[in-house]
C-alpha positions as CSV (number, residue, x, y, z in Angstrom):
1,M,8.1,17.0,-10.3
2,R,11.2,17.5,-8.7
3,F,13.1,14.6,-7.4
4,E,16.4,14.5,-5.5
5,A,18.6,11.5,-4.5
6,I,18.2,9.8,-1.1
7,T,18.9,6.6,0.0
8,W,16.8,3.9,1.4
9,E,18.0,4.0,5.0
10,R,17.7,8.0,4.7
11,L,13.9,8.0,3.1
12,T,12.7,5.5,5.7
13,D,14.0,7.5,8.8
14,A,12.6,10.5,7.2
15,L,9.2,8.8,6.6
16,A,9.2,7.4,10.1
17,A,9.7,10.6,11.6
18,H,7.2,12.5,9.8
19,A,4.6,9.6,10.9
20,D,5.5,9.6,14.5
21,A,4.8,13.2,14.6
22,R,1.8,13.6,12.9
23,E,-1.5,13.5,14.3
24,P,-4.6,11.3,12.7
25,A,-6.6,13.6,10.6
26,D,-10.0,12.0,11.6
27,G,-9.1,12.9,15.7
28,G,-9.0,8.9,16.1
29,P,-6.2,7.7,18.2
30,W,-4.5,5.5,15.3
31,L,-2.6,6.6,12.2
32,K,-2.9,4.9,8.7
33,I,-0.1,4.9,6.1
34,A,-0.6,3.7,2.3
35,V,3.0,2.8,0.9
36,D,1.9,2.3,-2.8
37,G,3.4,0.6,-6.1
38,A,3.2,-1.7,-8.3
39,P,4.4,-5.5,-7.2
40,A,7.7,-4.6,-9.2
41,A,8.4,-1.9,-7.4
42,R,8.5,-3.9,-3.9
43,P,6.3,-1.8,-1.6
44,G,6.7,-4.3,0.8
45,D,9.8,-3.8,1.2
46,L,9.8,-0.2,2.4
47,A,6.4,-0.8,4.2
48,A,8.5,-3.4,6.8
49,S,11.5,-0.7,6.6
50,V,9.1,2.1,8.2
51,A,7.1,-0.4,10.6
52,A,10.8,-1.1,12.1
53,A,11.8,2.0,12.1
54,L,8.8,3.4,13.9
55,R,8.7,0.5,16.5
56,L,12.1,1.7,17.2
57,R,10.6,5.0,18.1
58,G,8.4,3.2,20.6
59,R,5.1,2.7,18.1
60,A,3.2,-0.5,17.6
61,V,3.1,-0.8,13.7
62,L,0.8,-3.2,12.0
63,P,1.5,-3.4,8.5
64,V,-1.3,-5.1,5.7
65,S,-0.5,-6.3,2.6
66,T,-3.6,-6.0,0.0
67,A,-2.4,-9.6,-1.5
68,G,-4.0,-10.7,1.6
69,F,-7.7,-8.8,0.5
70,L,-7.4,-10.6,-2.5
71,R,-11.0,-11.5,-4.0
72,P,-11.8,-15.3,-4.8
73,A,-10.7,-16.3,-8.3
74,S,-14.5,-17.0,-9.2
75,L,-14.9,-13.3,-9.4
76,R,-11.1,-12.7,-10.1
77,Y,-11.1,-14.4,-13.1
78,E,-15.1,-13.8,-14.6
79,Y,-13.2,-12.4,-17.8
80,G,-10.3,-14.5,-18.1
81,K,-7.1,-15.2,-16.0
82,R,-5.2,-12.3,-17.7
83,D,-7.7,-9.3,-18.0
84,P,-6.2,-5.8,-16.9
85,D,-9.2,-4.2,-16.3
86,A,-10.5,-6.8,-14.2
87,Y,-7.0,-6.6,-12.5
88,F,-7.4,-2.5,-12.3
89,G,-11.0,-2.9,-10.9
90,G,-12.1,-6.2,-9.5
91,W,-9.1,-8.0,-8.3
92,F,-8.8,-6.7,-5.0
93,D,-11.5,-6.4,-2.0
94,T,-11.7,-3.0,-1.4
95,G,-15.1,-3.7,0.7
96,A,-13.3,-6.2,2.8
97,L,-10.5,-3.7,3.4
98,W,-13.1,-1.1,4.8
99,R,-14.9,-3.5,7.0
100,E,-11.9,-5.1,8.6
101,V,-9.2,-2.9,8.4
102,F,-10.4,0.6,8.2
103,G,-13.9,0.2,10.1
104,P,-11.9,-0.9,13.4
105,L,-9.9,1.9,13.1
106,E,-12.3,4.8,13.0
107,P,-12.5,7.1,15.8
108,G,-14.1,4.7,18.5
109,G,-13.3,1.9,17.0
110,S,-12.3,-1.4,18.4
111,G,-9.1,-1.4,16.7
112,R,-9.3,-5.4,16.2
113,V,-8.1,-5.5,12.6
114,L,-8.0,-8.4,10.3
115,P,-4.6,-8.9,9.2
116,D,-5.6,-10.9,5.8
117,L,-9.0,-12.4,4.5
118,W,-7.9,-14.5,1.3
119,D,-5.3,-17.0,0.6
120,P,-4.9,-16.7,-3.3
121,A,-3.1,-20.2,-3.6
122,T,-5.7,-22.2,-1.9
123,D,-8.6,-19.8,-2.6
124,R,-10.0,-20.3,0.7
125,A,-10.2,-18.0,3.6
126,T,-7.3,-17.6,5.6
127,R,-9.2,-18.0,9.2
128,S,-6.4,-15.5,10.5
129,P,-7.3,-14.4,14.0
130,Y,-7.6,-10.6,14.5
131,R,-4.8,-8.2,15.5
132,R,-5.6,-5.5,18.2
133,L,-3.6,-2.6,17.2
134,P,-3.5,-0.1,20.7
135,E,-4.5,3.1,20.7
136,G,-1.5,5.3,19.5
137,G,-0.7,2.2,16.7
138,V,0.1,2.7,13.1
139,L,-1.6,1.1,10.4
140,I,0.9,0.5,7.3
141,L,-1.1,-0.8,3.7
142,H,1.0,-1.7,1.1
143,G,0.6,-2.9,-2.4
144,P,-0.8,-1.7,-6.0
145,L,-3.4,0.5,-7.2
146,L,-4.5,1.9,-3.3
147,L,-5.3,5.2,-4.2
148,G,-8.1,6.5,-5.6
149,H,-10.3,4.6,-3.4
150,W,-11.2,7.2,-0.8
151,F,-9.2,5.2,1.9
152,P,-8.4,7.6,5.2
153,F,-4.6,8.0,4.9
154,D,-2.8,9.9,6.7
155,L,0.5,9.6,4.9
156,A,0.4,8.1,1.3
157,V,3.7,7.2,-0.4
158,H,3.5,6.0,-4.2
159,L,6.4,4.2,-5.3
160,R,7.2,5.9,-9.2
161,L,8.4,3.5,-11.9
162,S,8.7,4.8,-15.6
163,A,6.8,2.4,-18.3
164,G,10.5,1.1,-18.9
165,A,11.5,0.4,-15.5
166,L,8.1,-1.2,-14.9
167,R,8.4,-3.7,-17.9
168,R,12.1,-4.4,-17.3
169,R,11.2,-5.5,-13.6
170,T,7.8,-6.9,-14.0
171,P,7.8,-11.0,-14.8
172,D,7.1,-12.2,-18.0
173,D,4.2,-14.1,-16.7
174,E,2.6,-10.9,-15.0
175,L,3.4,-8.5,-18.2
176,W,-0.5,-8.7,-19.1
177,T,-0.8,-6.3,-15.6
178,L,0.8,-3.4,-17.3
179,P,-2.2,-1.9,-19.1
180,A,-3.8,-1.6,-15.3
181,F,-1.1,0.5,-14.5
182,E,-1.5,2.6,-17.4
183,R,-4.8,3.2,-16.6
184,Y,-4.0,3.8,-13.2
185,E,-1.5,6.8,-14.0
186,D,-4.2,8.2,-16.5
187,E,-7.4,7.9,-14.3
188,V,-6.1,8.2,-10.9
189,A,-2.8,10.2,-11.3
190,P,-1.0,8.7,-7.8
191,A,1.6,10.8,-8.0
192,G,-0.7,13.9,-7.9
193,S,-2.5,12.7,-4.8
194,A,0.3,10.8,-2.6
195,D,2.3,12.8,0.4
196,A,5.4,11.8,-0.9
197,V,6.8,10.0,-4.3
198,V,9.8,7.9,-4.8
199,R,11.2,7.7,-8.1
200,A,12.2,3.8,-8.1
201,D,14.0,3.0,-11.1
202,D,16.9,2.3,-10.2
203,P,16.8,0.4,-7.2
204,G,20.1,0.8,-5.5
205,H,19.8,4.9,-6.4
206,P,16.0,6.0,-5.6
207,A,14.9,9.6,-5.4
208,W,12.2,11.3,-3.8
209,T,10.0,14.7,-3.9
210,G,10.3,15.2,-0.3
211,L,6.9,15.6,2.0
212,R,4.7,17.8,0.8
């Protein structure tokens, strides 16, 4: 896999331009983008930058974080609070994402998306109001372990960290999650399925593969 140096600003502009010119693969009116990466790679930052660039192009954008779609603590911690296999396959409520985020954006859908469902701090439903994404709008879902669930993304960007960089940039109290990301690399191979891979080992000097 070949990478070329790029700035975050140029990367954002390239992704926004590509998305703005792309038609949804399902024939519906809503484009769906993934910004996939471990928390240490800060996928939310890139998602926010792309959202801002698309808004400047006149597109309505709804960023959604998977952090708002965690399962209740009783399910997340069924095998303990630091079980990497549970983190890999049981922390994020993919069923709710299908139901509350992707379902409304199918062709003929209502466009009414729930931006978040569960507050991990209170371990209660957030009760956030639905947000209506107008036709022609763009959903940007960001967070870890996004690929491999058959989510209908029109554009998937994977933020890649080497094992060493991931370890250095992960807080000590989250190091137990590292085996989950090793499993993600082995079983899902996100770099192979993403439309663009961004190498983010050095936060100040990203590199990318370009768009496939």
